[in-house]
N, C-alpha and C positions, 0 to 999 in steps of 0.2 A: 455314618457306621455301618458295617455290613452285618448282617445276623448270623448267628453262629450256626455251624452245618452240624446237622444229626444224622445218624443212620438210621434211614429209614426201612431198608431191607438187605439181606445177603442173600445171594443168588448162586447157583452151583457153576454157571458157567455165563460168558459175557452176552451171549444171545438173549437170556431170559431178562439180563439186566437192561439190556439195549431196549426191549419190548417194554419194560416198566418205564424206562427213561421216557422213552417218546409218549407214552400214555399221560405221565404227569404233565410233561410240557405242552400238551394237547390241553390241558387244563389249567395252565398256566403256572406251573410249578417249576423253577427252574432246578434241574437235578444234575447231579456229577457222578460218574461211574470211577470208581477206585478199584484198580486190580491189585492182588497180593502178588507182587512180582519182587525181582531182588531189588529192585531200585526205592521200593516204597514198603514199608514195614505198617502191617497193620495191628494194632493193639488188641487185644480180648480175641482173635480171630482163633476159631479151631480148625478150619480147615485151610490148608495150604493155597487151594485154586479158588478159593470164594473170590467172588466178584460184590462189592458193596456199592449200594446206592445212596448217596447223602443229598440233603437238601436243607434250605434255609429253616431253622427251629420254627420260627412262626407258622409255617406251612404243614407241620407234621400232621394235625387231625385230619385234614384235607387229604392228603397223601395217603394216610392208612386207611380212610374210607375207601379211596379208589382204588387201592392196591388190592385191599380186600374182596371188592367186588372181581376183580380181574384176577386174581391167582388163588382164591380159595373157593 
């Protein structure tokens, strides 16, 4: 059974999301980018151009720590 996907971050554009995805995957965390476009509707998103990064739920703490070091 596949783990539930959880949003780990929302980025202003796809470039930042790609950088975060690369860093997460280098740490062994499978990440997927979801773009808010005409074909995909993202619930609870305030920005129309936002790009979200989702990962398997069990890896959320490790991902948050990695992204906090990188982007804050």
